N, C-alpha and C positions, 0 to 999 in steps of 0.2 A: 653531483661534486664535478667541477670543471678540472680538468688534468692537462698540464703542459708537459708533455713527453720531453725528458732530458736522459740521455746516457749517463751511466753510473760513471765514466770517466770525465764527464763535463761537471757533474755534481760536485766530484772531489775537486776539480779545478777551482770551482766557485768557492768552495770553503777553504781552500788553501791560497789561491793565488790572486783572486779577483780584487781589485782596488776596493776598500771598503766603502768610500763614497759612492761609488759607482753602483755597487751592490745594493746599497741601502736605499739610494734614490729609486732605483729600479722597483725594489720592493715596495716602497712606498707609493709609488705611482700605479703598481698593480691593485694595491689595497684600495687606493682612492677610486680606481675604475670599477672595481668588482663588488665591494662592500661599503664604499661611501665613507663619508667623514664623520659618522656617528661612531661612538665609543660606547659599547655596550657593558652596563656595569652588572656584575653578579654579586650579592650579599652573601657573603661565606661565614658559614657557622661551623665551627670546629668543636662537635658535640662531645667528643670522647677521646682521650690519648692512650686508651687501653688497645693493645694490638696481640694478636695471637702469632704474629710473625716474628722474624728475628733478622731482617735485611740489615746488611753490616755497614750501610751508610746511613741509617735514620736514628734520629734521637727518640722515637717513641718505640722503637724495638722492646721486644718482649724481655729480654734480659739486661735492659738498663737499670740497675736498682737504685740509681741516684734521681730518677725522676719521680715527682710526685704525681701520682696517677687521679683521674677525675672522669666523671661519666655525667652528664646532664640527665636530669630526669625527664621524660616525655612531656611533662607539663612545661619545664624550663626552656625545652626545644621549640615548643610551640609557641611560647610567648616571645622567644627571642626572634623567631620568624615574623609574628605579628608586627613587633616593633620595627623590624627592617622593612617589611612592607609598609608602614606608615610613613616612613621617611623617604619612601619613593623608590625602592627596589623592586624591580619587576620579575627578577629570577631570584632564587634563593637556592643556594647550593650547601647541601648538607655532607659535611666531610667529617670522616673519623679514622681511626685506625680500625682494624678488622676486630671489632668488639660484638662478639656473637651473642652478648646479652640482649642487643636489640634483635630479637627474633622478627621473623617473617610477621607475625601478628602485631607485635608492638610498632615495627615499621610502617606498616600498612595504616594503622590508626592515627600514627603521626602525620603520614603523608595526606591521609583524608583530610585531617583538620588544617593543616597548612594550605591546602589547595582553595580552601574556601577564603583565602585572603587575596584572590585574584593575581596568582603569581606562577611563572613557570618553576617547577621543581627539579632540580639535577641532584642525583645522589653520585657521592664518591665514597663506597664502603667497601670497595674491593671485591674480592671473590666469593660469591655465592651460588646457590644451586639456581638450575633453571627456573624449578617452581617457585623460589623467591623472586627472582627478576620478573618474572610473569606476575606475581600477585602485586609487586611494586608498580609495575606499568599498569596495571588494572585500576590500582587505588589512586592514581593520577600522575606518578612521576613521569616527566617529559624527557629528560636528558640523563645519560650517564657517563661518568668520567672515570677512566681507569688507564692509568700509564703503563705502557708495555716496557718501557724504561730502556731496554736495548735489544735489538733483534740478534746479538752476539749471544747464542744459546750458552756455551761454555762460561762467558763473563756472566750472564744472568744467574747462572746457578752457583758460582763463586759468591755472588753478592747476596744473591737470596736464597740461603740454605734451607732445604726442607721444601722448597717450592717447585714448582715445574712451569717453566716456558710455555710448553704446550697447552697445560691447562689454563694458564692465564690467557693464552690466544682463543682456546675454545670459549672460554667466559665472554670475552669480546664478541664472537661470533652470534653466541646465545643472545646477548644484549642486542646486537643490531637485527637479529631474526624478530625480535619481541617489537621492533618499530621505535625504539629510543632514537632520539638524536645523539650519537655516539661520538664521545671524545676520548682521545688518547694523548700519548705524548712521551718523549723520551729524556733522558738525561745525557749532558754533554760534559766532558772534563772527567768522567770515569777512570779510576786506574786500570790499565792495560788497555783502554779504549782507543781504537784507531780511527783517522778520518775515514778509511774505507768502511768501517762497521756503522759510523755515522751515516754515511750516504746510502748504505743498505737499510737503515733505521727511517730515513725520509722515503726511499722506496716503498717500504713496507707501509707507512700510513698512507701513501698515495694510493697503493694497490688495494688496500682495504676501504679505501673511500671514506675515511672518516670526516666528518664535517666541524670538527672542533679538534685541535692539536696545540699542546704546549711544550715549550723547550724550557727545561730546568737546568741551570748550571749545577754541577755538583760541589756543594760546600760541605767540608769535613766537619763533623760535630766532634766535639770533644771527648763524648763517652764511647760511641761505637769503635769497632776495632780500625775503621780508616781515618781515625783521628789525625794521624800523621801525613795522610795523602795530600798531594799538592792541590787538589781540586780544579775545577774548571774557573773558566774567565768569563767576563761579561762580553768581551768581543766575540769569543768563540760562539757563546750562546746567540748574540745578535747575527752572527752570520749565518748559523744555522737557521735561525727562526727566518732570515729574508730569504735563503734559498727555498726554505719551505713555502714561503708565500709565493715565489717564483713559480713552483712546481703545482702549488693548489690554491690558485688564485683568489676562489671565493669562499674559502672556509674561514671560520672563526678562529682567530688565534690570540691567545691570552698575552698581556705584557705582565710576567710572572713575578710576584712579591719577591722571589729569591734574587731577581735581577736588580732590585732596588737595595737589597742586603748588600750586593756587591758595590752599588756605587748610589749616591743620592740621588741621582736623576736618571736610575736604570729603568723604570717603567716607561718614563717619558721618551727616553731614547729608543725603547723598543716600539712605542707607538709611531715612532718616525721612521721605523725600519721594516714596518709591516703588521704590526698587531692592531688589533682593534675591540678588544676586550680587556676589562680590568676587572679583578675580583676583591674589592674592599673587604676588610675582615669586619664582620657585625657580631662577632662573639664578644661577650662582656667579662669585665671585672678579671680575675686572676687566670681564667680559662685561656685568654688570648698568651699569656706568656708560658703555660703550661704545654700548649700544644706546640712543641720545638721541635720540628723535622730537622731543622739545620739551625746553627747559631747565627747571631746577629739579624734574628727576624724584629722586621720594623713596625712601629706603630704599637707596640704593646702595652703603652699606657694611655693611649687614645680612646675615646668613645665611637661608636659606630657612626654617630652624627658628625663627629669631628672629622673620621676619615672620608664620609661621603661628601662633605664639603672641600676637604683638602684636594682630593682627587678629582672634584670638579673644577676647581680653580687652576689646576695643573693642566687639564684637558683644555680649558678654554685658553691658556697661555700659549699653545699651538695652534691655536685657530681651529680646533675640533670643536663638537658638541657632544654632549650626552643624550645617548639614545633614550627614547621614551616607551619603546615598544619592549616586548618581549625579547627580542633580540636573538629569534631563531635563525636557522640557516635559511636563507633567501627570505628573511623577514616572516616566517609563520613558525609555528610549533608543529611538530612530528604529528601524523595521524597514527592511530594504533594499527599494528598490523593483524591482519585477518589470519588466524591461525587454524 
């Protein structure tokens, strides 16, 4: 990963004071120079909304009694991935709550079957054991996404009761050691969060050398305890994302779906401010609506084919092209680590 060294005081200034048009233009030029004009698509399968955790901001938290729960069968999950591959996705992202029904054995069997579709596989299933991460990697998983959310440990423990920031960090280090292409990310606009702590978050992402990182605006959900909080703004998310591109010019940065929940052109604006990845939802039927991390989720009534076509048109409208490769960091998939 290439790093541009920026002092914390300068990061704070960019987040607060830099004129947005100048900041966004600078980030977009760096994006073009270091990762090109291709936009990499990742087909996102949200295969279970069952979670053992109780994060205060999350709509699928364990103690939300109003949510209808679901869990895809392994056969459903594999078939969903096959259909996504058939319509052109070269990366499949499997995301869920921390649903431990999906044991090491079950997940390895799923990964092995999906890998036969000639796709890169990304997992986003939270905190597991070293043995699990190792087995998933050996079964064929290429990438792992797990957001650190915030480096303000006091805030983290307020928002994620019964979880440990240190343990989450250690999980990320295990994943990196095993040779995954490792992605993480942060939320912006959280209650009690400061610009100074957001600057620390960006420095953490740079220091750990993640090769993919996302910025998610906090959007209050009607059920969790933070339902009355103010929430983050699209502009704050875009500013933070643009600064991240300046600091880490060659990483993959997604235009997150949450940005489009805040503004109809949220993902397109993100692509013009430094992003180069989009993760269209390829989950089907009612599951699309029930995986509600935050309110206002877009495209809940669309089909995967409609989402693939729609985002392709949007990407072409700004003079960019859809990438046809696996979309790995520096154009290649990671090699397995020698342990």
